[in-house]
C-alpha positions in Angstrom: -29.2 29.0 125.9 -28.5 27.0 123.0 -32.2 25.9 123.2 -33.5 29.6 122.5 -31.8 29.6 119.0 -31.5 26.4 117.8 -32.8 25.8 114.5 -35.7 22.5 114.5 -35.0 20.4 112.4 -37.6 19.4 109.3 -38.5 16.0 108.9 -36.9 14.4 106.0 -39.5 13.7 103.2 -37.3 11.2 101.2 -39.2 7.7 101.6 -37.7 4.1 101.0 -39.3 4.5 97.8 -37.1 7.3 96.8 -34.1 6.1 97.8 -34.6 2.7 96.2 -35.5 5.0 92.6 -32.0 7.0 93.5 -30.1 3.9 93.7 -31.5 2.4 90.5 -30.7 5.2 88.7 -27.4 5.4 90.0 -26.7 1.9 88.9 -27.9 2.8 86.0 -25.6 5.6 85.1 -23.1 3.1 86.0 -24.0 0.9 83.6 -24.4 3.5 81.0 -20.7 4.7 81.5 -19.7 1.1 81.1 -21.6 0.8 78.0 -19.8 3.8 76.5 -16.2 2.5 78.0 -16.9 -1.1 76.2 -17.9 0.6 72.7 -14.7 2.9 73.2 -12.6 -0.3 73.1 -14.5 -2.0 70.9 -13.6 0.5 68.2 -10.1 0.4 69.3 -10.0 -3.3 69.2 -11.4 -3.3 65.9 -8.6 -0.8 64.6 -6.1 -2.9 66.1 -6.9 -6.0 64.5 -7.3 -4.7 61.3 -3.9 -3.3 61.4 -2.3 -6.5 62.9 -4.4 -8.5 59.8 -2.1 -6.1 57.3 1.3 -6.5 59.1 0.6 -10.5 58.7 -0.1 -11.3 62.3 -3.0 -13.2 61.9 -2.9 -15.6 65.4 -3.1 -11.4 67.8 -5.8 -10.4 65.2 -7.9 -13.6 66.2 -7.3 -13.1 69.6 -8.2 -9.5 69.4 -11.5 -10.7 67.6 -12.2 -13.2 70.1 -12.0 -10.3 72.7 -13.9 -8.0 70.6 -17.4 -10.9 70.8 -16.6 -11.2 74.2 -16.8 -7.6 74.7 -20.3 -7.6 72.6 -21.8 -10.0 74.4 -21.1 -8.1 77.8 -22.5 -5.2 76.0 -26.1 -7.4 75.3 -25.6 -8.5 79.0 -25.3 -4.7 80.0 -28.6 -3.9 77.9 -30.3 -6.5 79.5 -29.3 -5.0 83.0 -30.5 -1.9 82.0 -33.5 -2.8 80.5 -34.1 -4.4 83.9 -33.8 -1.7 86.1 -35.4 0.8 84.0 -38.8 -1.4 84.5 -37.8 -1.4 88.3 -37.5 2.6 88.5 -41.1 2.2 86.4 -42.6 -0.4 88.7 -41.9 1.4 91.6 -42.8 4.9 90.3 -46.2 3.4 88.9 -46.5 1.4 92.8 -46.1 5.0 94.2 -49.2 6.5 92.1 -51.3 3.5 92.9 -51.0 3.8 96.7 -51.7 7.6 96.0 -54.7 6.6 93.9 -56.2 4.1 96.4 -55.4 6.7 99.0 -57.8 9.4 96.9 -60.3 6.7 96.5 -60.6 6.2 100.4 -61.0 9.7 101.0 -63.8 9.9 98.5 -65.7 6.8 100.1 -65.0 8.7 102.9 -66.7 12.0 102.0 -69.8 10.2 100.3 -70.5 7.8 103.3 -70.6 11.4 105.4 -72.9 12.8 102.6 -75.1 9.8 102.5 -75.5 10.1 106.1 -76.3 13.6 106.2 -78.6 13.2 103.0 -80.3 10.4 105.2 -80.3 12.5 108.3 -81.9 15.7 106.5 -84.4 13.4 104.7 -85.3 11.6 108.0 -85.6 15.3 109.5 -87.7 16.3 106.8 -90.2 13.4 106.9 -90.6 14.1 110.6 -91.7 17.4 110.3 -94.3 16.4 107.4 -95.7 13.7 109.7 -96.0 16.8 112.6 
């Protein structure tokens, strides 16, 4: 009885490329969140280093400035990773467009072949009528 009332499942149109793009965009979002966290920490470290310098604790301030430099390097690395991820997304999307163009060219080529065959057939039939 369940067969009569069961709904047919629709076939998913999500391709492997769509999944890859989604994963890349999720990674991009995570990297952007990480960058925000680093920027927030950088500002806090900078303020704390100033406070330590004003209090005369130079060694602690130096340590914080080293940590700040490391975090700035991490920020640069994440910028590079972000650029790579965005490039990958664009490459995948462009490859999908190229595939659609090639498929369109195939369809157009087949149509032209059929039109060419039809024109040859009509020419031959016209020619045979002229000879007769």
